[in-house]
NUMIKOL-776013 format. One record per atom (N, C-alpha, C, O): x, y, z; residue in one letter. Coordinates in steps of 0.2 Angstrom, whole numbers, plus 2048, in hexadecimal, padded with zeros to 3 digits. Last residue first. Example, Ala and Ser with C-alpha at 12.3 -4.5 7.8 and 13.67 -1.06 7.14 Angstrom:
% residues 2
8407F5823S8447FB824S840800827S843806828S8427E4827A83E7EA827A8427F0827A8477EF82AA
% end
This chain:
% residues 355
A6CE1EF5BMA69E24F5AMA6DE28F5FMA6CE2EF60MA71E12F5CCA75E17F59CA71E1EF5ACA74E23F59CA64E0AF5ENA6BE09F63NA70E0EF62NA74E0EF67NA5CE09F52KA5BE0DF5BKA61E0FF5FKA63E14F62KA61E02F49LA64E0AF48LA62E0DF50LA65E11F53LA5BDF7F4DQA62DF8F50QA64DFFF4DQA69E01F50QA4FDF2F4CDA4FDF6F50DA56DF6F53DA57DF6F59DA44DEDF3FGA4ADECF41GA49DF4F44GA46DF9F43GA36DE0F3CAA3ADE7F3DAA3EDE7F40AA3EDE3F44AA38DD2F30GA35DD6F37GA3ADDCF37GA3FDDDF34GA47DCAF2CQA3EDCCF2CQA3DDCFF32QA41DCFF37QA52DC7F24FA51DCDF28FA49DCEF26FA46DD2F22FA54DBAF1EFA59DBEF23FA58DC2F27FA5ADC1F2DFA4ADBBF13CA4EDB4F18CA50DB5F1ECA4FDB1F23CA4DDC4F0CCA47DC2F0ECA49DBEF14CA48DBFF1ACA5DDC0F08SA57DC9F0DSA53DC7F0ESA53DC7F14SA5ADB7F00LA5EDB6F08LA5BDBDF0BLA57DBEF10LA54DBDEF7AA4FDB7EFBAA54DB5EFEAA54DAFEFFAA5ADC7EF1FA54DC7EF4FA51DC3EF7FA4CDC4EFAFA66DC1EEEDA65DC4EF2DA5FDC8EF4DA60DCCEF8DA60DB8EE3AA63DB4EE9AA62DBBEEEAA5EDBAEF2AA60DC3EDAIA58DBDEDDIA5ADBBEE2IA57DBDEE7IA6CDC8ED7FA67DCAEDBFA61DCAEDDFA5DDCDEE0FA71DBCED2IA73DBFED9IA6FDC4EDBIA6EDC5EE1IA6CDB8EC8GA6CDB5ECCGA6EDB6ED4GA6CDB3ED9GA70DC4EBFVA68DC2EC1VA67DBEEC6VA62DBFECAVA7DDC1EBFLA7BDC7EC4LA74DC6EC4LA71DC8ECALA7CDB4EB7SA80DB4EC0SA7DDBAEC0SA78DB9EC4SA79DB8EA9IA76DB4EB1IA77DB5EB7IA73DB6EBCIA82DC1EA9VA7DDC3EA8VA79DBEEADVA78DC0EB3VA8DDB7EA6VA8FDBEEAAVA85DC1EACVA84DC3EB2VA8ADAFE9DAA8ADADEA4AA8BDB1EA7AA8BDAFEADAA89DB8E91SA81DB4E93SA83DB1E9BSA7FDB1EA0SA96DB9E8FTA90DBEE8FTA89DBCE95TA86DBFE99TA9BDACE8ETA9DDB1E92TA98DB5E94TA95DB4E9ATA91DA7E81SA91DA3E89SA95DA7E8DSA92DA7E92SA96DB1E78EA91DB1E79EA8FDABE81EA8BDADE85EAA5DACE77GAA0DB3E79GA9BDB5E7BGA9BDB9E7FGAA2D9FE73VAA6D9FE79VAA4DA7E7CVAA2DA9E82VA9CDA0E66GA99D9DE6DGA9CD9DE72GA99D9DE77GAA6DA6E61KAA1DA8E61KA9CDA8E67KA9ADACE6BKAAFD99E5FAAB2DA1E62AAACDA5E65AAACDA7E6BAAA5D8DE60GAADD90E5EGAABD97E62GAA7D98E67GA98D87E62GA99D8DE5EGA9FD90E5DGAA0D95E5AGA93D86E74MA93D83E6EMA95D88E68MA92D8DE6AMA93D81E85TA94D87E7FTA95D82E78TA97D7DE77TA93D7DE91TA8DD7BE8BTA8ED7FE86TA89D80E82TA9DD7FE98VA9ED79E97VA97D78E92VA96D72E90VA98D8CE9DGA9ED8AE99GAA0D85E95GAA4D86E90GA8FD8DEA3WA8BD90E9DWA93D8FE9AWA94D92E94WA92D86EADAA8DD83EABAA8DD86EA4AA8BD83E9FAA9CD8FEB2CA9DD8AEB1CA9AD87EADCA9ED85EA8CA93D9AEB6SA99D9BEB1SA9BD95EAFSA9BD95EA9SA8AD93EBFVA86D97EB9VA8DD98EB6VA8BD96EB0VA94D8FEC9IA90D8DEC8IA8DD8DEBFIA8DD89EBBIA98D9EECCSA9DD97ECBSA98D91EC7SA9AD90EC1SA8EDA6ED0IA93DA7ECAIA97DA3EC9IA9BDA4EC5IA89D9CEDBIA86DA1ED6IA8ADA1ED0IA8AD9CECCIA92D9EEE8AA8FD96EE2AA8DD99EDBAA90D98ED6AA96DAAEE7GA9ADA8EE4GA98DA0EE0GA99D9DEDBGA89DAEEEFFA8ADB0EE9FA8EDAEEE5FA8DDAEEDFFA88DA5EF9AA84DA3EF5AA86DA8EEDAA86DA6EE7AA93DADEFFGA94DA6EFFGA8FDA2EF8GA91D9EEF4GA8ADB8F02SA93DB9EFCSA94DB2EFCSA97DB1EF7SA83DB5F0BKA83DB5F06KA85DB6F01KA82DB6EFCKA8ADB2F17IA88DAEF13IA85DAEF0BIA84DAAF07IA91DBFF19MA94DBAF15MA91DB5F12MA93DB2F0CMA85DC6F1BAA89DC8F17AA8DDC4F14AA8EDC4F0EAA83DBDF27SA7EDBDF22SA80DC0F1CSA7EDBEF16SA8EDC0F30IA8BDBAF2FIA87DBBF27IA8ADB8F22IA8ADCFF31IA90DCEF2EIA91DC6F2CIA95DC4F27IA7DDCEF39DA7FDD1F31DA86DCFF2FDA85DCEF29DA7FDC8F44WA7DDC2F3FWA7BDC9F37WA79DC8F32WA86DD1F4EAA8CDCBF49AA86DC8F42AA88DC7F3DAA80DE1F48RA81DDCF4CRA83DD6F4ARA84DD6F44RA83DF4F4ALA84DECF47LA83DE6F4BLA86DE5F51LA82DFEF52SA7BDFAF4DSA7DDF5F49SA79DF2F45SA8EE00F58RA87E00F5DRA83DFCF59RA80DF8F5CRA96E01F4DQA97DFDF52QA90DFBF54QA8DDF6F53QA91E0DF47AA90E07F46AA91E02F49AA8DDFDF49AA93E17F50SA8CE15F4FSA8CE10F4CSA87E0CF4CSAA2E17F51DA9EE15F58DA96E13F56DA93E0FF59DAA4E1BF45LAA6E15F47LAA1E14F4CLA9DE10F4CLAA0E28F46IA9CE24F3EIA9EE1DF45IA9AE1AF48IAA6E2FF50IA9EE2EF4EIA9DE29F4CIA9AE26F50IAB4E2DF49NAB3E29F4FNAACE29F51NAABE24F55NAB4E36F3FIAB3E2EF41IAB1E2BF44IAADE27F42IAA9E43F40SAAEE40F44SAADE38F41SAA8E35F40SAA3E4EF32IAA1E49F36IAA6E44F38IAA8E40F34IAA7E56F27GAA8E58F30GAA5E55F35GAA3E57F3AGAA6E53F1AYA9EE56F1FYAA1E56F26YA9EE56F2AYAB2E4FF16VAADE55F12VAAAE59F15VAAAE5FF15VAB9E49F20GABDE4EF1CGAB8E51F19GAB9E57F1AGAB0E3EF26DAB3E44F2ADAB9E4AF27DABBE4EF2ADAA8E39F1AAAA6E3DF1EAAAAE40F23AAA7E45F26AAB5E32F17LAB1E38F12LAAFE3EF17LAB1E44F17LAB8E2AF21LABDE2FF1ELABAE33F19LABDE38F17LAAEE22F20AAAEE25F26AAB3E2CF25AAB2E32F26AAADE1AF13SAA8E20F15SAAAE26F1ASAAAE2CF1ASABAE16F14SAB8E1AF11SAB3E1FF0FSAB4E24F0DSAB3E09F1EAABAE10F1EAABAE15F1AAAB9E1AF1EAAABE05F16LAA8E07F1DLAADE0FF20LAACE14F21LAB0DFEF10GAAEE03F0CGAABE06F10GAA8E0BF0EGABBDF8F16LABFDFDF11LAB8E01F0FLAB9E07F0DLAB2DEEF1CIAB5DF2F1FIAB9DF6F1AIABCDFAF1EIAACDE7F0FFAA8DECF14FAACDF0F16FAACDF6F14FAB7DE2F09CAB3DE8F05CAAEDEAF0ACAADDF0F0ACABADD6F11LABFDDDF11LABBDE4F0DLABDDE9F0FLAADDCFF0FLAAFDD3F16LAB6DD9F17LAB7DDEF1BLAAEDCBF03TAA8DD0F05TAAADD3F0CTAA9DD9F0DTABBDC3F03LAB9DCBF00LAB4DCFF01LAB5DD5F01LAB4DBAF09LAB9DBEF0DLABBDC5F09LABCDCBF0BLAABDB5F04PAA8DB7F0APAADDBDF0APAACDC3F0APAB1DB0EF7LAADDBAEF7LAAADB9EFDLAA5DBDEFELAB9DA7EFAAABEDACEF7AAB7DB3EFAAAB8DB8EFDAAB1D9AEF9IAB4D9DF01IABADA4EFEIABFDA5F02IAA8D9AEEECAA7D9BEF4CAAAD9CEFCCAA8D9EF01CAB5D99EE5SAB0D9FEE5SAACDA1EEASAACDA6EECSABAD8DEE9AABED92EE9AABAD99EE8AABCD9EEEAAAAFD83EE5IAB2D84EEBIAB7D8BEEDIAB7D8DEF3IAAFD87ED7VAA8D88EDBVAABD87EE3VAA9D8BEE8VABAD82ED1RAB8D89ED2RAB3D8BED6RAB4D91ED8RABCD73ED6PAC0D7AED8PABED80ED7PABED84EDCPAB1D6FECETAB0D71ED5TAB6D76ED8TAB6D7BEDCTAB6D73EBFVAAFD76EC4VAAFD76EC9VAACD7BECCVAC2D6AEBDLAC1D71EBCLABBD74EC0LABDD78EC4LAC0D5CEC3YAC7D61EC1YAC5D68EC1YAC8D6BEC6YAB5D58EC5DABBD59ECBDABFD5EEC9DAC0D63ECCDAB0D5AEB8VAACD5EEBFVAB1D5EEC3VAB3D63EC5VAB6D52EB1PAB7D5AEAFPAB5D5EEB5PAB7D63EB7PABFD45EB6DABAD47EB6DAB9D50EB4DABDD54EB7DACAD3BEABSACAD40EB1SAC1D44EB0SABFD46EABSACED32EA0GACED31EA9GACBD35EADGAC9D34EB2GAD1D37E95LAD9D35E98LAD5D35EA0LAD8D37EA4LAC5D3BE90VAC8D36E8EVACED34E91VAD0D2EE90VAC3D44E98RABED3FE99RAC1D3AE95RABFD34E96RACCD4EE92LACCD4FE9ALAC7D46E9BLACAD42E9FLAC8D50E85TACDD4EE87TACDD4CE90TACED46E91TABBD56E8ADABAD50E84DAC0D4BE86DAC0D45E87DAC0D63E8BIABDD60E91IABCD58E8EIABFD54E92IAC8D65E7FQACDD64E85QAC9D61E88QACBD5BE8AQABFD6BE74EAC0D62E76EAC5D62E7BEAC7D5CE7CEABED78E70SAC4D76E6ESAC5D6EE71SACBD6CE71SAB3D7BE78VAB3D7CE71VAB9D78E6DVAB8D74E68VAB8D79E88QAB1D75E82QAB1D74E7BQAAFD6FE78QAC1D82E86MAC2D7BE88MABCD76E84MABCD72E7FMAB8D8CE84TABFD8CE80TAC0D85E81TAC1D82E7CTAB0D8DE91GAADD8BE8BGAB3D8CE85GAB0D8CE80GABAD8CE9CLAB5D87E99LAB3D86E93LAB3D80E8FLABED9CE97EAC3D95E9AEABFD8FE95EABFD8EE8FEAB1DA3E9AAAB5DA1E93AAB9D9DE94AAB8D98E90AAACDA0EA6AAA9D9DEA0AAACD9DE99AAACD99E94AAB6DA4EAEFAB5D9DEAEFAB0D9CEA9FAB0D96EA7FAB8DB2EAAAABCDAEEA9AAB9DA8EA8AABADA6EA3AAAADB5EB1SAADDB6EA8SAB2DB2EA7SAB0DADEA3SAADDB5EBCGAA7DB0EBAGAA7DB1EB3GAA5DADEAFGAB6DBDEC0IAB8DB5EBFIAB3DB4EBCIAB5DB1EB7IAB0DCBEBARAB8DC9EBBRAB9DC1EBARABCDBFEB4RAA3DCBEBDGAA6DCEEB9GAADDCEEB6GAAFDD0EB0GAA1DC4ECAAA9EDC1EC4AAA2DC4EBEAAA4DC1EB9AAAADCCED2VAAADC8ED0VAA8DC4ECBVAACDC0EC8VAA2DD8ED0VAA7DD8ECEVAA9DD4ECEVAADDD4EC9VA96DD2ED7IA95DD6ED0IA9DDD5ECEIA9EDD0EC9IA9ADCEEE4AA97DCBEE1AA98DCCED8AA9ADC8ED4AA9CDDDEEATAA1DD9EE8TAA1DD2EE4TAA5DD0EE0TA8EDE1EE9VA96DE4EE5VA9ADE0EE5VA9EDDFEDFVA88DD9EF4VA85DDAEECVA8BDDBEE6VA8DDD7EE1VA90DDBF01PA8FDD4EFCPA8EDD4EF5PA91DD1EF0PA90DE9F01SA96DE2F02SA96DDEEFESA9ADDDEF9SA84DECF01LA86DEFEFBLA8CDEAEFBLA8EDE8EF6LA7ADE5F0BEA78DE4F03EA7EDE7F01EA7FDE4EFCEA7FDE4F17RA7BDDFF17RA79DDFF0FRA78DDAF0CRA89DEBF19SA8CDE5F1CSA84DE0F17SA84DDAF15SA85DF8F14FA8BDF4F12FA8BDECF13FA8DDE7F0FFA7BDFBF1CAA7ADFBF17AA7FDF7F14AA7DDF2F11AA81DFCF2ALA7BDF5F2ALA79DF5F21LA77DF0F1FLA8AE05F28AA8ADFFF2BAA87DFAF28AA8ADF6F25AA82E11F25LA86E0EF21LA89E07F22LA8AE03F1DLA79E11F30VA77E10F2BVA7CE0DF25VA7BE08F21VA84E14F3AGA7FE0FF3DGA7BE0BF35GA7BE05F34GA88E20F36GA8BE1AF36GA89E13F36GA8CE0FF34GA7DE2AF38IA81E28F32IA83E22F32IA81E1EF2EIA79E2CF44SA76E26F41SA79E25F3BSA79E20F38SA7EE37F49RA81E33F4BRA7DE2DF49RA7EE27F4CRA78E42F41NA7EE40F3FNA80E37F43NA82E33F40NA6BE45F3FLA6BE3DF41LA72E3DF3FLA74E38F3DLA65E53F3AGA69E53F41GA68E4DF43GA64E4CF47GA61E52F2ELA5CE51F32LA5FE50F3ALA5CE4DF3ELA6CE58F26RA67E5CF27RA63E5AF2CRA60E5EF30RA72E4CF27TA75E52F2ATA6FE58F2CTA6FE5BF31TA6DE41F21FA6DE41F2AFA70E48F2BFA70E4AF31FA70E49F14EA68E49F16EA68E45F1CEA62E46F1EEA7EE47F12RA79E4DF10RA73E4DF15RA72E51F19RA7EE3AF14VA82E3EF19VA7EE46F18VA7BE49F1CVA7BE32F09FA77E32F0FFA7BE37F14FA78E37F1AFA81E35EFDQA7AE34EFDQA77E36F04QA72E3AF05QA90E33F03IA8CE3AEFFIA84E3BEFEIA82E40EFFIA90E23F03TA90E2AF09TA8EE32F08TA8BE35F0CTA8FE20EF8FA8AE1CEFCFA8AE24F01FA85E28F03FA9CE23EF2AA95E27EEFAA8FE26EF5AA8CE2BEF7AAA4E1DEFBMAA3E25EFCMA9CE26EF8MA98E29EFBMA9FE10EF8GA9EE10EFFGA9EE1AEFEGA99E1DF00GAA3E0EEE8VA9DE0EEECVA9CE10EF4VA96E12EF5VAB1E10EEEFAADE17EE9FAA6E14EECFAA3E16EF1FAB4E05EF5AAB7E0BEF6AAB3E0FEF3AAB1E13EF7AAB0DFAEEBSAACDFCEF2SAB1E01EF6SAB0E00EFCSABADFBEE1TAB3DFDEE1TAAEDFDEE7TAA9E01EE8TAC5DF9EEALAC5E00EE5LABEDFFEE5LABBE03EE8LAC3DECEECLAC4DEFEF1LAC4DF9EEFLAC3DFEEF2LAC4DE5EE1CABDDE4EE4CABDDE9EEACAB7DEAEEDCACFDE7EDAVAC9DEAED7VAC2DE9EDBVABCDECEDAVAD7DDFEE3GAD9DE8EE3GAD0DEAEDEGACDDEEEE0GAD2DD3EE5VAD1DD7EEBVAD1DDFEEAVACEDE4EECVAD5DCAEDASACEDCFEDBSACEDD2EE0SAC9DD4EE1SAE1DC1EE0KAE1DC6ED8KADBDC9ED9KADCDCEED6KADBDBAEEAPAE1DC1EEDPAE0DC3EE7PADDDC8EE7PACFDB4EE5GACFDB7EEBGAD4DBDEEBGAD3DC3EECGAD0DADEDAVAC9DB1EDAVACADB7EE0VAC7DBCEE0VADDDA7ED9RADADACED5RAD5DB0ED5RAD4DB4ED0RADFDA2EE4EAE2DA7EE5EAE1DABEE0EAE3DB1EE0EAD4D97EE1LAD2D9AEE6LAD6DA2EE7LAD4DA6EEALADCD91ED6QAD4D95ED4QAD3D9AEDBQAD2DA0EDAQAE5D8BEDDQAE5D8EED9QADED93ED6QADDD99ED4QADCD83EE5LAE0D89EE8LAE4D8CEE3LAE6D91EE5LAD7D7AEDDTAD3D7DEE1TAD7D84EE5TAD4D89EE6TAE2D73ED8NADDD78ED3NADAD7CED8NADBD82ED7NAE5D6CEE3RAEAD6FEE1RAE6D76ED9RAE8D7BED6RAD8D64EE5WADCD69EEAWAE1D6EEE7WAE1D74EE8WACBD5EEDFHAD1D60EDCHAD5D65EE2HAD3D6BEE2HAC2D53EE7VAC5D5AEE6VACBD5AEE4VACFD58EE7VAB7D4AEEDKAB9D4AEE8KABDD51EE4KABCD53EDFKAAFD48EF9GAB6D4BEFBGABDD4AEF5GAC3D4AEF5GAA2D46EF9KAA6D41EF8KAADD41EF8KAB1D3DEF8KA9DD54EF9LA9DD4FEFELAA2D4AEFELAA6D49F02LAA3D57EECIAA6D5BEF4IAA4D55EF9IAA7D52EFDIA9CD51EE4KAA4D50EE4KAA4D53EEBKAA4D4FEEFKA8ED55EE7MA90D4EEE7MA97D4DEE9MA98D4AEEEMA8ED63EE4VA90D61EEBVA8FD5AEEBVA8CD59EF1VA92D62ED7VA96D65ED9VA95D62EE1VA9AD60EE5VA87D5DED1QA8DD5AECFQA90D5CED4QA93D58ED7QA7CD66ED5GA7BD60ED7GA83D5BED8GA84D58EDDGA81D70ECAAA81D70ED2AA80D6BED6AA84D6AEDBAA80D69EBFLA86D6AEC0LA87D6BEC8LA8BD69ECCLA70D68EBFIA76D64EBFIA7CD66EC1IA7CD64EC7IA70D75EBDLA6CD73EC5LA70D6BEC5LA73D68ECALA75D79EB3VA78D7DEB9VA74D7AEBEVA76D7BEC4VA6ED73EAASA73D70EAASA76D74EB0SA79D70EB3SA62D79EABLA61D73EADLA69D71EADLA6BD6DEB2LA66D86EA4GA64D85EA9GA62D80EACGA61D81EB2GA68D7DE97RA6DD80E9BRA6BD82EA2RA6ED80EA7RA5CD7AE90WA5FD75E95WA67D76E96WA6BD72E95WA54D87E92LA52D82E96LA57D7CE97LA57D78E9CLA5ED8DE87YA5CD90E8CYA5BD8BE93YA5ED8BE98YA5AD87E7CRA62D87E7DRA61D8AE86RA65D87E8ARA4CD7DE7DPA50D81E7CPA56D82E80PA58D80E85PA4AD6BE77PA4BD70E7DPA4FD77E7BPA55D77E78PA44D65E67SA4AD65E6DSA49D6BE72SA47D70E6FSA38D5BE5FWA3AD61E64WA42D60E66WA45D5AE67WA36D50E59NA3BD54E55NA3DD5BE5ANA42D5EE5ANA2FD48E60GA34D46E5DGA3AD4BE5AGA40D4AE5AGA22D4BE67LA27D4FE68LA2DD4DE66LA31D50E69LA1CD3DE60FA19D43E67FA1FD46E67FA23D42E65FA1ED39E52IA1FD36E58IA1ED3DE5CIA21D42E5AIA16D34E44PA18D37E46PA18D37E4EPA14D34E52PA19D24E38SA15D27E3DSA18D2FE41SA1ED2FE42SA1FD26E29IA1FD23E2FIA1BD28E35IA1AD2EE35IA1FD1EE1AVA1AD22E1FVA1BD21E26VA19D1CE29VA28D1DE0DNA27D1CE14NA24D1EE19NA27D1EE1ENA27D1FDFCPA26D22E03PA23D1EE07PA1DD1BE07PA29D13DF1AA21D16DF3AA27D1ADFBAA2AD16DFEAA30D0BDE7HA31D11DEBHA2DD17DEDHA2DD1DDECHA2DD00DE3NA29D05DE1NA2BD0ADE4NA27D0FDE4NA33CF4DEATA34CF8DE3TA32CFEDE0TA34D00DDATA35CEDDFBNA30CF2DF7NA33CF6DF0NA35CFBDF2NA38CDDDFBTA3BCE4DFCTA36CE9DF6TA35CE9DF0TA36CCFDFBEA31CD3DFEEA31CDCDFFEA2DCE0E02EA40CC9DF7DA3ACC9DF1DA34CD0DF4DA30CD4DF1DA50CD4DF8DA4BCD0DFADA44CD0DF7DA42CD5DF4DA5FCD1DEDMA58CD7DF1MA53CD1DF2MA52CCBDF0MA71CD4DEFTA6CCCFDF1TA65CD5DF0TA65CDADF2TA80CD2DE6SA7BCD7DEBSA75CD3DE8SA75CCFDE3SA91CD3DE0AA8ACCDDE2AA89CD0DE8AA8CCD2DECAA9DCD0DD4TA99CD3DDATA94CD0DDATA91CCCDD6TAA9CC8DCEPAA4CC8DCEPAA4CCADD5PAA6CC8DDAPABACD0DC8QAB8CCCDCDQAAFCCCDCCQAADCD1DC9QAC0CDADC2GABFCD4DBDGABACD0DC2GAB6CCCDBFGAC2CE4DC6DAC6CE0DC8DAC6CD8DC4DACACD3DC3DAB9CEDDBESAC0CF1DC2SAC6CEBDC2SACBCECDC0SAADCEADBATAB2CEBDB6TABACECDB9TABFCECDB5TAA7CDBDC2NAAACE1DC1NAAECE3DBENAB3CE0DBENA97CD1DBCPA9FCD2DBDPA9FCDADBDPA9CCDEDBAPA8BCD0DCALA8ECD2DC4LA94CD3DC2LA97CD6DC6LA7FCC5DD1VA86CC7DD0VA88CCADC8VA86CC7DC2VA72CC6DDAFA74CC8DD6FA7CCC9DD5FA7FCCEDD8FA68CBCDE2LA6ECBEDE5LA6ECC1DDBLA6CCBEDD6LA55CBFDECRA59CBDDE6RA60CC1DE5RA61CC7DE6RA4ACB6DF6NA4FCBBDF6NA52CBADEFNA52CB4DEDNA41CAFE01PA42CB0DFBPA44CB7DFBPA42CBCDFDPA48CA8E10KA45CAFE0EKA46CAFE07KA4CCAFE05KA48C99E18IA4BC9EE11IA46CA1E10IA41C9EE0FIA49C8EE26NA44C93E22NA48C98E1DNA4DC9BE20NA58C83E24FA54C89E26FA4FC8BE22FA4FC8BE1CFA60C7CE1FPA5DC78E24PA57C7DE28PA53C7CE2DPA60C7AE0CSA61C7EE13SA5BC7CE18SA55C7AE17SA69C71DFENA62C71E05NA65C74E0DNA69C73E11NA6CC76DF2YA6FC77DF8YA67C76DFCYA61C79DFDYA72C71DE0TA6BC73DE5TA6DC71DECTA71C6CDEETA7BC76DD3RA7CC75DD9RA73C75DDDRA6EC7ADDDRA7EC76DC2PA7BC7ADC8PA7AC75DCDPA79C6FDCBPA90C73DBCWA87C71DBBWA85C73DC3WA89C73DC8WA9BC7CDB7RA98C73DB5RA93C72DB7RA90C6FDB3RA9AC89DBCNA9BC88DB6NA9AC82DB3NA97C81DAENA9BC8ADC9FA95C8BDC9FA94C88DC0FA8FC85DBEFAA7C87DCEEAA4C80DCFEA9CC82DCBEA98C7EDCAEAB4C8CDC2CAB0C8FDC7CAA9C89DC7CAA7C87DC2CABEC8ADB9KABEC87DBFKAB9C89DC4KABAC87DCAKABBC92DB1SAB8C8BDADSAB8C87DB3SAB5C82DB4SAB1CA1DB4DAB7C9DDB2DAB7C97DB4DAB3C96DB9DAA3CA7DAALAA6CA5DB0LAACCA0DADLAACC9DDA7LA9DCA9D9EQA9ECB0DA2QAA3CAEDA9QAA5CB2DADQA97C9CD9BSA9EC9FD98SAA0CA5D9BSAA6CA6D9BSA8CC9ADA1PA92C97DA4PA98C9BDA0PA9EC9CDA3PA7ECA2DA4YA85CA5D9FYA89CA2DA1YA8BCA5DA6YA79C9EDAEPA75C9FDAAPA7AC9FDA3PA78C9DD9DPA7CC95DBDAA80C99DB8AA7DC99DB1AA7EC94DADAA74C91DCCRA76C8FDC3RA79C97DC1RA78C9CDC3RA6FC8BDDAIA72C91DD5IA74C8DDCFIA76C87DCFIA60C86DE6KA64C85DDFKA68C8CDDBKA65C90DD8KA5CC82DF5VA5EC86DF0VA63C84DECVA69C81DEEVA4FC7DDFFSA54C7BDFASA54C83DF7SA50C87DF6SA43C76E0ASA45C7CE06SA4DC7AE03SA50C76E06SA3EC6DE12SA3DC6BE08SA3FC73E07SA3CC76E02SA42C6CE1EKA45C68E1CKA43C67E12KA45C64E0EKA3BC78E23AA40C78E22AA44C72E1FAA49C74E1DAA2BC7EE1ENA2EC76E21NA35C78E1ENA36C78E18NA27C8AE18TA27C8AE1FTA2BC83E22TA2CC83E28TA30C88E09SA29C88E0ESA2BC8AE13SA30C8CE14SA35C8BDF9LA35C8DDFELA2EC8CE01LA29C8CDFELA39C83DEBNA36C82DF1NA35C83DF9NA35C7FDFENA47C8DDEBRA43C87DE5RA3CC85DEBRA3FC85DF1RA50C9CDE5CA4CC98DEBCA48C94DE7CA45C96DE2CA5FCA0DDCSA59C9FDDBSA55C99DE1SA58C94DE2SA6BCABDD5FA68CA6DDBFA60CA5DDAFA5CCA9DD8FA74CABDC7CA6FCADDCACA6ECA7DD0CA6FCA1DCFCA83CB1DBEFA7FCACDC1FA79CAFDC6FA7ACB5DC9FA85CBEDB8VA88CB7DB6VA84CB1DB8VA82CADDB4VA77CC8DB0PA7BCC5DB8PA7FCBEDB4PA7DCBADB0PA71CD4DA9HA75CCCDA7HA7BCCBDACHA81CCCDACHA6BCDCDB1SA71CDFDACSA74CDADABSA7ACDADACSA62CCFDB8YA66CD7DB9YA69CDADB5YA6ECD9DB9YA55CC6DBCFA5ECC5DB8FA5DCCFDB9FA58CD2DBBFA50CB8DC7AA50CBDDC4AA58CC1DC0AA5ECBFDC1AA44CAADC9TA4CCABDC6TA4BCB4DC6TA46CB7DC4TA3FC9DDD2QA3ECA5DD2QA44CA7DCEQA4ACA6DD1QA33C90DCFMA39C94DD0MA3BC9ADCEMA39C9DDC9M
% end
């Protein structure tokens, strides 16, 4: 018989005749100190032996008096329990404690979010009311700053070109050079930079604040998909508004350049506009709008991905906003290089028409 006592137990639990045969297993419960038990307690009268219909693992049951309410409390201990307090040696797992760097899983979140947005658009799961609100925000409310920036960039670009071309006697080529520069590079890139600074930062700050304040989790609890309600409308609005803004910036930039050339350098507006008309192709305008759509997708997806992965309270929101703008600008320049290589391969002969 196995009997254990600890701190004067009221009664103890013993295991006897333990074997693999279920029929021979029995449990005996007795009270070594009957006076400590209530007279109505069955264990105070006589010990009982119970036959167990299953194999019993040797263990000990300790019942100690509870000073708070007077009722006994019980605890069990396995006979096979390691009581020498030796440290358990756990074999190390390969890369068990490794966690990916933040920039890595944030970059993966951009790809995952882009795939989710494409699937939502293809399935028609778009919150159109929110999309119209974001379209108004990205488009009409950004027109002023985009046009102002494009006008001054165009005038600064004109100052650099007109002097050199005038000395070479290529006054009739100024309009064509300005038109190609604005349509292919300046208008899409300048518009994307302005929108990234104004709209991309706002997207990252809004979604970051919602993330740290658990509003996005509330949307999930209410049964709304945050991608449908928050991300997809912003991506669609950016992809639609940026090509239109680029077209307006191209027109205003070319107009400001022509006015400056006519008023300061004495080159007629008709000469510049005629040269621009003869050098431009329809593909130049189409490629500019395609670039702008790609830039809008980059700005919105990166900003939203950085927003929904924000951690660390108000400080994290500020860091996510700054990082989203920087990564968006880098993505814009990389995409501009890649699209330019795809769209404008080979030798160009468009300036021959305006010589």
